[in-house]
DOSE-954966 format. One record per residue (C-alpha): residue number from 1; residue in one letter; x, y, z. Coordinates in steps of 0.02 Angstrom, whole numbers. Each point is the difference from the previous one (the first is absolute). Layout:
BEGIN
<site><k>NUM</k><r>a</r><u>X</u><v>Y</v><w>Z</w></site>
...
***
This chain:
BEGIN
<site><k>1</k><r>m</r><u>2269</u><v>5428</v><w>2954</w></site>
<site><k>2</k><r>p</r><u>134</u><v>-63</v><w>-140</w></site>
<site><k>3</k><r>y</r><u>192</u><v>75</v><w>-30</w></site>
<site><k>4</k><r>s</r><u>-48</u><v>172</v><w>-99</w></site>
<site><k>5</k><r>v</r><u>94</u><v>9</v><w>-143</w></site>
<site><k>6</k><r>k</r><u>79</u><v>183</v><w>68</w></site>
<site><k>7</k><r>e</r><u>40</u><v>-98</v><w>135</w></site>
<site><k>8</k><r>n</r><u>118</u><v>-117</v><w>-85</w></site>
<site><k>9</k><r>c</r><u>85</u><v>125</v><w>-88</w></site>
<site><k>10</k><r>d</r><u>44</u><v>87</v><w>128</w></site>
<site><k>11</k><r>a</r><u>46</u><v>-161</v><w>123</w></site>
<site><k>12</k><r>a</r><u>113</u><v>-57</v><w>-165</w></site>
<site><k>13</k><r>p</r><u>182</u><v>107</v><w>47</w></site>
<site><k>14</k><r>t</r><u>-31</u><v>-117</v><w>188</w></site>
<site><k>15</k><r>r</r><u>-34</u><v>-138</v><w>-75</w></site>
<site><k>16</k><r>n</r><u>159</u><v>-28</v><w>-99</w></site>
<site><k>17</k><r>l</r><u>79</u><v>69</v><w>157</w></site>
<site><k>18</k><r>l</r><u>-54</u><v>-159</v><w>42</w></site>
<site><k>19</k><r>v</r><u>37</u><v>-93</v><w>-98</w></site>
<site><k>20</k><r>l</r><u>178</u><v>79</v><w>-17</w></site>
<site><k>21</k><r>l</r><u>34</u><v>-24</v><w>215</w></site>
<site><k>22</k><r>l</r><u>-55</u><v>-219</v><w>-48</w></site>
<site><k>23</k><r>f</r><u>141</u><v>12</v><w>-115</w></site>
<site><k>24</k><r>l</r><u>136</u><v>99</v><w>128</w></site>
<site><k>25</k><r>y</r><u>-70</u><v>-155</v><w>117</w></site>
<site><k>26</k><r>v</r><u>48</u><v>-148</v><w>-161</w></site>
<site><k>27</k><r>v</r><u>124</u><v>51</v><w>-6</w></site>
<site><k>28</k><r>g</r><u>79</u><v>10</v><w>196</w></site>
<site><k>29</k><r>r</r><u>-92</u><v>-173</v><w>28</w></site>
<site><k>30</k><r>i</r><u>155</u><v>-29</v><w>-167</w></site>
<site><k>31</k><r>l</r><u>107</u><v>55</v><w>77</w></site>
<site><k>32</k><r>q</r><u>0</u><v>-126</v><w>115</w></site>
<site><k>33</k><r>l</r><u>107</u><v>-97</v><w>-122</w></site>
<site><k>34</k><r>y</r><u>138</u><v>114</v><w>-9</w></site>
<site><k>35</k><r>a</r><u>8</u><v>7</v><w>186</w></site>
<site><k>36</k><r>d</r><u>175</u><v>-2</v><w>24</w></site>
<site><k>37</k><r>r</r><u>24</u><v>145</v><w>-130</w></site>
<site><k>38</k><r>v</r><u>-116</u><v>86</v><w>73</w></site>
<site><k>39</k><r>p</r><u>-7</u><v>99</v><w>144</w></site>
<site><k>40</k><r>t</r><u>-139</u><v>-66</v><w>126</w></site>
<site><k>41</k><r>l</r><u>-86</u><v>172</v><w>37</w></site>
<site><k>42</k><r>l</r><u>-45</u><v>46</v><w>-172</w></site>
<site><k>43</k><r>i</r><u>-71</u><v>-181</v><w>5</w></site>
<site><k>44</k><r>v</r><u>-84</u><v>26</v><w>121</w></site>
<site><k>45</k><r>a</r><u>-63</u><v>191</v><w>-11</w></site>
<site><k>46</k><r>l</r><u>-92</u><v>-72</v><w>-184</w></site>
<site><k>47</k><r>h</r><u>-60</u><v>-159</v><w>103</w></site>
<site><k>48</k><r>v</r><u>-97</u><v>152</v><w>124</w></site>
<site><k>49</k><r>l</r><u>17</u><v>173</v><w>-77</w></site>
<site><k>50</k><r>p</r><u>-110</u><v>-42</v><w>-169</w></site>
<site><k>51</k><r>s</r><u>-163</u><v>-79</v><w>80</w></site>
<site><k>52</k><r>a</r><u>16</u><v>103</v><w>130</w></site>
<site><k>53</k><r>t</r><u>-28</u><v>139</v><w>-127</w></site>
<site><k>54</k><r>f</r><u>-121</u><v>-108</v><w>-63</w></site>
<site><k>55</k><r>a</r><u>-147</u><v>-22</v><w>146</w></site>
<site><k>56</k><r>l</r><u>29</u><v>197</v><w>13</w></site>
<site><k>57</k><r>l</r><u>-35</u><v>16</v><w>-199</w></site>
<site><k>58</k><r>h</r><u>-100</u><v>-108</v><w>-27</w></site>
<site><k>59</k><r>g</r><u>-101</u><v>45</v><w>206</w></site>
<site><k>60</k><r>s</r><u>-32</u><v>135</v><w>-69</w></site>
<site><k>61</k><r>l</r><u>-107</u><v>-28</v><w>-117</w></site>
<site><k>62</k><r>l</r><u>-110</u><v>-105</v><w>63</w></site>
<site><k>63</k><r>y</r><u>-36</u><v>57</v><w>184</w></site>
<site><k>64</k><r>r</r><u>73</u><v>211</v><w>-83</w></site>
<site><k>65</k><r>l</r><u>148</u><v>51</v><w>95</w></site>
<site><k>66</k><r>r</r><u>-77</u><v>0</v><w>207</w></site>
<site><k>67</k><r>g</r><u>-50</u><v>-173</v><w>-36</w></site>
<site><k>68</k><r>v</r><u>153</u><v>-61</v><w>-41</w></site>
<site><k>69</k><r>m</r><u>98</u><v>121</v><w>121</w></site>
<site><k>70</k><r>v</r><u>-96</u><v>-93</v><w>131</w></site>
<site><k>71</k><r>f</r><u>68</u><v>-174</v><w>-68</w></site>
<site><k>72</k><r>t</r><u>151</u><v>72</v><w>0</w></site>
<site><k>73</k><r>a</r><u>-5</u><v>55</v><w>184</w></site>
<site><k>74</k><r>l</r><u>-114</u><v>-149</v><w>75</w></site>
<site><k>75</k><r>c</r><u>138</u><v>-147</v><w>-94</w></site>
<site><k>76</k><r>l</r><u>130</u><v>68</v><w>64</w></site>
<site><k>77</k><r>g</r><u>-44</u><v>54</v><w>178</w></site>
<site><k>78</k><r>s</r><u>-62</u><v>-146</v><w>23</w></site>
<site><k>79</k><r>g</r><u>200</u><v>-98</v><w>-87</w></site>
<site><k>80</k><r>t</r><u>127</u><v>134</v><w>86</w></site>
<site><k>81</k><r>f</r><u>-135</u><v>-26</v><w>171</w></site>
<site><k>82</k><r>f</r><u>50</u><v>-195</v><w>2</w></site>
<site><k>83</k><r>e</r><u>152</u><v>-21</v><w>-79</w></site>
<site><k>84</k><r>s</r><u>61</u><v>120</v><w>123</w></site>
<site><k>85</k><r>l</r><u>-87</u><v>-81</v><w>137</w></site>
<site><k>86</k><r>s</r><u>58</u><v>-169</v><w>-25</w></site>
<site><k>87</k><r>l</r><u>185</u><v>81</v><w>-45</w></site>
<site><k>88</k><r>r</r><u>-8</u><v>42</v><w>211</w></site>
<site><k>89</k><r>t</r><u>-113</u><v>-154</v><w>72</w></site>
<site><k>90</k><r>g</r><u>-29</u><v>-126</v><w>-147</w></site>
<site><k>91</k><r>f</r><u>-183</u><v>6</v><w>-26</w></site>
<site><k>92</k><r>p</r><u>-72</u><v>-7</v><w>-111</w></site>
<site><k>93</k><r>f</r><u>116</u><v>-95</v><w>-131</w></site>
<site><k>94</k><r>g</r><u>121</u><v>-71</v><w>110</w></site>
<site><k>95</k><r>h</r><u>211</u><v>71</v><w>46</w></site>
<site><k>96</k><r>y</r><u>99</u><v>79</v><w>-158</w></site>
<site><k>97</k><r>y</r><u>106</u><v>122</v><w>-47</w></site>
<site><k>98</k><r>f</r><u>53</u><v>104</v><w>-152</w></site>
<site><k>99</k><r>t</r><u>148</u><v>27</v><w>-71</w></site>
<site><k>100</k><r>g</r><u>81</u><v>143</v><w>-120</w></site>
<site><k>101</k><r>l</r><u>-83</u><v>-63</v><w>-164</w></site>
<site><k>102</k><r>m</r><u>-166</u><v>82</v><w>4</w></site>
<site><k>103</k><r>g</r><u>86</u><v>153</v><w>-1</w></site>
<site><k>104</k><r>p</r><u>-33</u><v>144</v><w>124</w></site>
<site><k>105</k><r>k</r><u>-104</u><v>-22</v><w>170</w></site>
<site><k>106</k><r>i</r><u>-113</u><v>77</v><w>122</w></site>
<site><k>107</k><r>f</r><u>-14</u><v>-54</v><w>167</w></site>
<site><k>108</k><r>q</r><u>85</u><v>-187</v><w>-72</w></site>
<site><k>109</k><r>l</r><u>-128</u><v>-23</v><w>-119</w></site>
<site><k>110</k><r>p</r><u>41</u><v>34</v><w>-188</w></site>
<site><k>111</k><r>v</r><u>-72</u><v>125</v><w>-133</w></site>
<site><k>112</k><r>l</r><u>-41</u><v>-117</v><w>-123</w></site>
<site><k>113</k><r>l</r><u>-49</u><v>-124</v><w>77</w></site>
<site><k>114</k><r>a</r><u>-121</u><v>115</v><w>86</w></site>
<site><k>115</k><r>l</r><u>-36</u><v>42</v><w>-188</w></site>
<site><k>116</k><r>a</r><u>-20</u><v>-189</v><w>-36</w></site>
<site><k>117</k><r>y</r><u>-151</u><v>-7</v><w>110</w></site>
<site><k>118</k><r>l</r><u>-96</u><v>111</v><w>-118</w></site>
<site><k>119</k><r>g</r><u>45</u><v>-46</v><w>-168</w></site>
<site><k>120</k><r>m</r><u>-40</u><v>-168</v><w>11</w></site>
<site><k>121</k><r>g</r><u>-148</u><v>14</v><w>149</w></site>
<site><k>122</k><r>y</r><u>-68</u><v>123</v><w>-174</w></site>
<site><k>123</k><r>l</r><u>4</u><v>-110</v><w>-84</w></site>
<site><k>124</k><r>s</r><u>-63</u><v>-159</v><w>106</w></site>
<site><k>125</k><r>w</r><u>-188</u><v>99</v><w>35</w></site>
<site><k>126</k><r>v</r><u>-21</u><v>47</v><w>-213</w></site>
<site><k>127</k><r>l</r><u>17</u><v>-182</v><w>-11</w></site>
<site><k>128</k><r>a</r><u>-93</u><v>-46</v><w>131</w></site>
<site><k>129</k><r>l</r><u>-137</u><v>126</v><w>-53</w></site>
<site><k>130</k><r>a</r><u>5</u><v>-74</v><w>-181</w></site>
<site><k>131</k><r>i</r><u>-8</u><v>-176</v><w>83</w></site>
<site><k>132</k><r>l</r><u>-192</u><v>28</v><w>100</w></site>
<site><k>133</k><r>g</r><u>-60</u><v>120</v><w>-160</w></site>
<site><k>134</k><r>n</r><u>-125</u><v>148</v><w>23</w></site>
<site><k>135</k><r>k</r><u>165</u><v>118</v><w>9</w></site>
<site><k>136</k><r>a</r><u>-71</u><v>140</v><w>-40</w></site>
<site><k>137</k><r>e</r><u>-145</u><v>0</v><w>151</w></site>
<site><k>138</k><r>p</r><u>90</u><v>24</v><w>210</w></site>
<site><k>139</k><r>p</r><u>-5</u><v>-152</v><w>91</w></site>
<site><k>140</k><r>r</r><u>-134</u><v>-36</v><w>86</w></site>
<site><k>141</k><r>g</r><u>-66</u><v>-177</v><w>88</w></site>
<site><k>142</k><r>l</r><u>170</u><v>-128</v><w>11</w></site>
<site><k>143</k><r>r</r><u>86</u><v>49</v><w>-121</w></site>
<site><k>144</k><r>l</r><u>46</u><v>141</v><w>132</w></site>
<site><k>145</k><r>i</r><u>68</u><v>-139</v><w>79</w></site>
<site><k>146</k><r>l</r><u>74</u><v>-109</v><w>-160</w></site>
<site><k>147</k><r>l</r><u>83</u><v>147</v><w>-79</w></site>
<site><k>148</k><r>p</r><u>116</u><v>23</v><w>140</w></site>
<site><k>149</k><r>m</r><u>22</u><v>-180</v><w>15</w></site>
<site><k>150</k><r>i</r><u>6</u><v>-68</v><w>-172</w></site>
<site><k>151</k><r>a</r><u>142</u><v>137</v><w>-20</w></site>
<site><k>152</k><r>s</r><u>77</u><v>-15</v><w>144</w></site>
<site><k>153</k><r>c</r><u>58</u><v>-204</v><w>-44</w></site>
<site><k>154</k><r>m</r><u>46</u><v>114</v><w>-178</w></site>
<site><k>155</k><r>m</r><u>139</u><v>77</v><w>101</w></site>
<site><k>156</k><r>v</r><u>39</u><v>-147</v><w>127</w></site>
<site><k>157</k><r>a</r><u>35</u><v>-130</v><w>-158</w></site>
<site><k>158</k><r>w</r><u>103</u><v>141</v><w>-69</w></site>
<site><k>159</k><r>d</r><u>112</u><v>-23</v><w>151</w></site>
<site><k>160</k><r>l</r><u>2</u><v>-150</v><w>15</w></site>
<site><k>161</k><r>s</r><u>84</u><v>-3</v><w>-202</w></site>
<site><k>162</k><r>m</r><u>131</u><v>111</v><w>85</w></site>
<site><k>163</k><r>d</r><u>50</u><v>-32</v><w>161</w></site>
<site><k>164</k><r>p</r><u>115</u><v>-112</v><w>10</w></site>
<site><k>165</k><r>i</r><u>52</u><v>80</v><w>-174</w></site>
<site><k>166</k><r>w</r><u>37</u><v>140</v><w>89</w></site>
<site><k>167</k><r>a</r><u>39</u><v>-43</v><w>186</w></site>
<site><k>168</k><r>n</r><u>136</u><v>-141</v><w>-12</w></site>
<site><k>169</k><r>i</r><u>88</u><v>36</v><w>-170</w></site>
<site><k>170</k><r>d</r><u>-16</u><v>182</v><w>-55</w></site>
<site><k>171</k><r>h</r><u>-4</u><v>60</v><w>174</w></site>
<site><k>172</k><r>a</r><u>-92</u><v>142</v><w>-1</w></site>
<site><k>173</k><r>w</r><u>-60</u><v>-61</v><w>172</w></site>
<site><k>174</k><r>v</r><u>48</u><v>-148</v><w>155</w></site>
<site><k>175</k><r>w</r><u>-119</u><v>-77</v><w>99</w></site>
<site><k>176</k><r>k</r><u>93</u><v>-14</v><w>160</w></site>
<site><k>177</k><r>q</r><u>-47</u><v>-196</v><w>9</w></site>
<site><k>178</k><r>g</r><u>-33</u><v>-44</v><w>-145</w></site>
<site><k>179</k><r>g</r><u>-180</u><v>-113</v><w>-37</w></site>
<site><k>180</k><r>t</r><u>-71</u><v>-177</v><w>-91</w></site>
<site><k>181</k><r>y</r><u>-58</u><v>106</v><w>-164</w></site>
<site><k>182</k><r>f</r><u>179</u><v>9</v><w>-96</w></site>
<site><k>183</k><r>g</r><u>65</u><v>101</v><w>186</w></site>
<site><k>184</k><r>v</r><u>-144</u><v>113</v><w>26</w></site>
<site><k>185</k><r>p</r><u>-127</u><v>-28</v><w>123</w></site>
<site><k>186</k><r>i</r><u>-189</u><v>-36</v><w>5</w></site>
<site><k>187</k><r>s</r><u>-22</u><v>140</v><w>68</w></site>
<site><k>188</k><r>n</r><u>54</u><v>130</v><w>-139</w></site>
<site><k>189</k><r>f</r><u>-133</u><v>-65</v><w>-71</w></site>
<site><k>190</k><r>l</r><u>-116</u><v>6</v><w>113</w></site>
<site><k>191</k><r>g</r><u>53</u><v>164</v><w>34</w></site>
<site><k>192</k><r>w</r><u>1</u><v>71</v><w>-183</w></site>
<site><k>193</k><r>s</r><u>-201</u><v>-51</v><w>2</w></site>
<site><k>194</k><r>l</r><u>-53</u><v>111</v><w>147</w></site>
<site><k>195</k><r>t</r><u>121</u><v>140</v><w>-39</w></site>
<site><k>196</k><r>t</r><u>-78</u><v>29</v><w>-207</w></site>
<site><k>197</k><r>y</r><u>-187</u><v>-81</v><w>70</w></site>
<site><k>198</k><r>v</r><u>-5</u><v>174</v><w>117</w></site>
<site><k>199</k><r>f</r><u>48</u><v>94</v><w>-127</w></site>
<site><k>200</k><r>y</r><u>-120</u><v>-67</v><w>-138</w></site>
<site><k>201</k><r>q</r><u>-161</u><v>-29</v><w>140</w></site>
<site><k>202</k><r>a</r><u>31</u><v>207</v><w>15</w></site>
<site><k>203</k><r>f</r><u>-3</u><v>37</v><w>-188</w></site>
<site><k>204</k><r>a</r><u>-139</u><v>-139</v><w>-17</w></site>
<site><k>205</k><r>l</r><u>-102</u><v>114</v><w>159</w></site>
<site><k>206</k><r>y</r><u>80</u><v>161</v><w>-69</w></site>
<site><k>207</k><r>l</r><u>-96</u><v>-32</v><w>-182</w></site>
<site><k>208</k><r>r</r><u>-151</u><v>-56</v><w>38</w></site>
<site><k>209</k><r>r</r><u>-86</u><v>159</v><w>-56</w></site>
<site><k>210</k><r>r</r><u>107</u><v>12</v><w>-122</w></site>
<site><k>211</k><r>p</r><u>-11</u><v>-53</v><w>-154</w></site>
<site><k>212</k><r>p</r><u>146</u><v>-33</v><w>-119</w></site>
<site><k>213</k><r>l</r><u>49</u><v>119</v><w>-174</w></site>
<site><k>214</k><r>p</r><u>-57</u><v>-97</v><w>-137</w></site>
<site><k>215</k><r>l</r><u>167</u><v>-81</v><w>-101</w></site>
<site><k>216</k><r>p</r><u>16</u><v>-80</v><w>-151</w></site>
<site><k>217</k><r>s</r><u>54</u><v>-169</v><w>-24</w></site>
<site><k>218</k><r>p</r><u>164</u><v>3</v><w>-68</w></site>
<site><k>219</k><r>l</r><u>65</u><v>100</v><w>167</w></site>
<site><k>220</k><r>w</r><u>-98</u><v>-136</v><w>133</w></site>
<site><k>221</k><r>r</r><u>122</u><v>-125</v><w>-109</w></site>
<site><k>222</k><r>l</r><u>156</u><v>127</v><w>-5</w></site>
<site><k>223</k><r>a</r><u>-24</u><v>-38</v><w>195</w></site>
<site><k>224</k><r>i</r><u>-31</u><v>-181</v><w>-8</w></site>
<site><k>225</k><r>l</r><u>154</u><v>-26</v><w>-125</w></site>
<site><k>226</k><r>f</r><u>116</u><v>95</v><w>107</w></site>
<site><k>227</k><r>y</r><u>-57</u><v>-113</v><w>139</w></site>
<site><k>228</k><r>a</r><u>62</u><v>-172</v><w>-109</w></site>
<site><k>229</k><r>a</r><u>140</u><v>67</v><w>-53</w></site>
<site><k>230</k><r>s</r><u>67</u><v>2</v><w>184</w></site>
<site><k>231</k><r>a</r><u>-55</u><v>-214</v><w>14</w></site>
<site><k>232</k><r>i</r><u>113</u><v>-2</v><w>-168</w></site>
<site><k>233</k><r>g</r><u>111</u><v>125</v><w>63</w></site>
<site><k>234</k><r>n</r><u>31</u><v>-155</v><w>162</w></site>
<site><k>235</k><r>i</r><u>1</u><v>-118</v><w>-135</w></site>
<site><k>236</k><r>l</r><u>167</u><v>69</v><w>-78</w></site>
<site><k>237</k><r>l</r><u>81</u><v>-9</v><w>140</w></site>
<site><k>238</k><r>i</r><u>23</u><v>-169</v><w>10</w></site>
<site><k>239</k><r>a</r><u>134</u><v>47</v><w>-140</w></site>
<site><k>240</k><r>q</r><u>74</u><v>121</v><w>94</w></site>
<site><k>241</k><r>p</r><u>225</u><v>-25</v><w>-5</w></site>
<site><k>242</k><r>g</r><u>89</u><v>1</v><w>155</w></site>
<site><k>243</k><r>t</r><u>-88</u><v>-85</v><w>129</w></site>
<site><k>244</k><r>p</r><u>48</u><v>-138</v><w>96</w></site>
<site><k>245</k><r>a</r><u>-62</u><v>-185</v><w>19</w></site>
<site><k>246</k><r>v</r><u>-12</u><v>23</v><w>161</w></site>
<site><k>247</k><r>i</r><u>-45</u><v>137</v><w>124</w></site>
<site><k>248</k><r>i</r><u>-32</u><v>-14</v><w>167</w></site>
<site><k>249</k><r>d</r><u>-106</u><v>114</v><w>157</w></site>
<site><k>250</k><r>p</r><u>35</u><v>79</v><w>123</w></site>
<site><k>251</k><r>s</r><u>-57</u><v>-159</v><w>105</w></site>
<site><k>252</k><r>g</r><u>137</u><v>-96</v><w>-73</w></site>
<site><k>253</k><r>r</r><u>-129</u><v>-92</v><w>-111</w></site>
<site><k>254</k><r>q</r><u>41</u><v>-53</v><w>-183</w></site>
<site><k>255</k><r>w</r><u>-76</u><v>57</v><w>-141</w></site>
<site><k>256</k><r>l</r><u>-11</u><v>-64</v><w>-189</w></site>
<site><k>257</k><r>t</r><u>34</u><v>166</v><w>-109</w></site>
<site><k>258</k><r>a</r><u>-97</u><v>-98</v><w>-121</w></site>
<site><k>259</k><r>e</r><u>-142</u><v>-65</v><w>97</w></site>
<site><k>260</k><r>i</r><u>-18</u><v>193</v><w>41</w></site>
<site><k>261</k><r>l</r><u>-19</u><v>41</v><w>-160</w></site>
<site><k>262</k><r>r</r><u>-123</u><v>-143</v><w>-49</w></site>
<site><k>263</k><r>a</r><u>-131</u><v>58</v><w>148</w></site>
<site><k>264</k><r>t</r><u>47</u><v>202</v><w>-79</w></site>
<site><k>265</k><r>v</r><u>-80</u><v>-106</v><w>-179</w></site>
<site><k>266</k><r>l</r><u>-155</u><v>-73</v><w>51</w></site>
<site><k>267</k><r>v</r><u>-71</u><v>110</v><w>122</w></site>
<site><k>268</k><r>s</r><u>14</u><v>117</v><w>-129</w></site>
<site><k>269</k><r>l</r><u>-82</u><v>-84</v><w>-130</w></site>
<site><k>270</k><r>f</r><u>-122</u><v>-96</v><w>98</w></site>
<site><k>271</k><r>a</r><u>-64</u><v>149</v><w>131</w></site>
<site><k>272</k><r>m</r><u>74</u><v>139</v><w>-93</w></site>
<site><k>273</k><r>g</r><u>-46</u><v>-41</v><w>-174</w></site>
<site><k>274</k><r>a</r><u>-176</u><v>-71</v><w>51</w></site>
<site><k>275</k><r>f</r><u>-32</u><v>184</v><w>83</w></site>
<site><k>276</k><r>a</r><u>82</u><v>87</v><w>-166</w></site>
<site><k>277</k><r>l</r><u>-96</u><v>-126</v><w>-107</w></site>
<site><k>278</k><r>t</r><u>-191</u><v>-6</v><w>101</w></site>
<site><k>279</k><r>a</r><u>27</u><v>176</v><w>-35</w></site>
<site><k>280</k><r>w</r><u>14</u><v>-6</v><w>-170</w></site>
<site><k>281</k><r>l</r><u>-134</u><v>-121</v><w>-27</w></site>
<site><k>282</k><r>r</r><u>-135</u><v>111</v><w>104</w></site>
<site><k>283</k><r>l</r><u>49</u><v>166</v><w>-77</w></site>
<site><k>284</k><r>g</r><u>-52</u><v>-82</v><w>-160</w></site>
<site><k>285</k><r>n</r><u>-130</u><v>-99</v><w>39</w></site>
<site><k>286</k><r>p</r><u>-99</u><v>119</v><w>130</w></site>
<site><k>287</k><r>t</r><u>-168</u><v>-85</v><w>63</w></site>
<site><k>288</k><r>k</r><u>-114</u><v>39</v><w>127</w></site>
<site><k>289</k><r>s</r><u>71</u><v>-146</v><w>130</w></site>
<site><k>290</k><r>s</r><u>81</u><v>137</v><w>94</w></site>
<site><k>291</k><r>e</r><u>-159</u><v>47</v><w>53</w></site>
<site><k>292</k><r>i</r><u>-21</u><v>-143</v><w>120</w></site>
<site><k>293</k><r>f</r><u>118</u><v>116</v><w>104</w></site>
<site><k>294</k><r>d</r><u>-113</u><v>138</v><w>11</w></site>
<site><k>295</k><r>t</r><u>-103</u><v>-10</v><w>178</w></site>
<site><k>296</k><r>n</r><u>-88</u><v>145</v><w>-84</w></site>
<site><k>297</k><r>l</r><u>-103</u><v>-36</v><w>-140</w></site>
<site><k>298</k><r>p</r><u>-167</u><v>-12</v><w>27</w></site>
<site><k>299</k><r>q</r><u>-69</u><v>-150</v><w>47</w></site>
<site><k>300</k><r>t</r><u>-146</u><v>-114</v><w>-90</w></site>
<site><k>301</k><r>d</r><u>-191</u><v>5</v><w>58</w></site>
<site><k>302</k><r>l</r><u>-2</u><v>-174</v><w>6</w></site>
<site><k>303</k><r>n</r><u>-197</u><v>-11</v><w>60</w></site>
<site><k>304</k><r>s</r><u>-31</u><v>139</v><w>-164</w></site>
<site><k>305</k><r>q</r><u>13</u><v>-175</v><w>-120</w></site>
***
């Protein structure tokens, strides 16, 4: 069903608000360069709140209010459960604790961290939809599994790009025993894969008989631009002021800050950037190749040919 003129007019105020939220997020990423002069909590809030609000508004256009509320509940529920479990047992992420950098906490878990799951979690889901195609259809066949897997990979790519910085340079959280990835344990990324896959798969199952609403390409591209802005913001960290030349993780291992920042740039370019570029190109060149992921397509009777 084509996106009607009336629907386009009705969505215009929301679209303008989405653009404003993207702008606020970009401002937050630029303020990283002035971290020595701007309150840290303001920078963190501008990293998290615009993306979370973007997810709620954009999701209400794509899945209606009920659908985005289901996504929010699954995302926050899964993220909060596994983060809280790991804080107490070390599973699935590893042993760590949060400092006061990210603001108020509930049961040792910063509220802003939970909201970060929602913002980036939704953006990763939308990009996965764009990459696999058939955006107007509910997930079915192989897409029922591939959508959660691809979206989960995008979330892990995001964490790969920023966890060593937030943990060992900014000290928003502390890995008690350090780790092999610039002071972060590999278990953290395996835990991210598990946590994100759980809520993505649950949401995909919820959507099996609930097709999304049609959206014009500009609204899809706004979500892609938001994810890309996150990658570009990570690259800006290479110029972040006041960073020491060497950091020491809790295990006593020394890391060159320049190497951490270079790794962030590489992951942002070749993982997050690749995902964003692929999603953008798929929107501009929709093909029928995504039909290979749909096992419910009618089968050709070879005997009749």
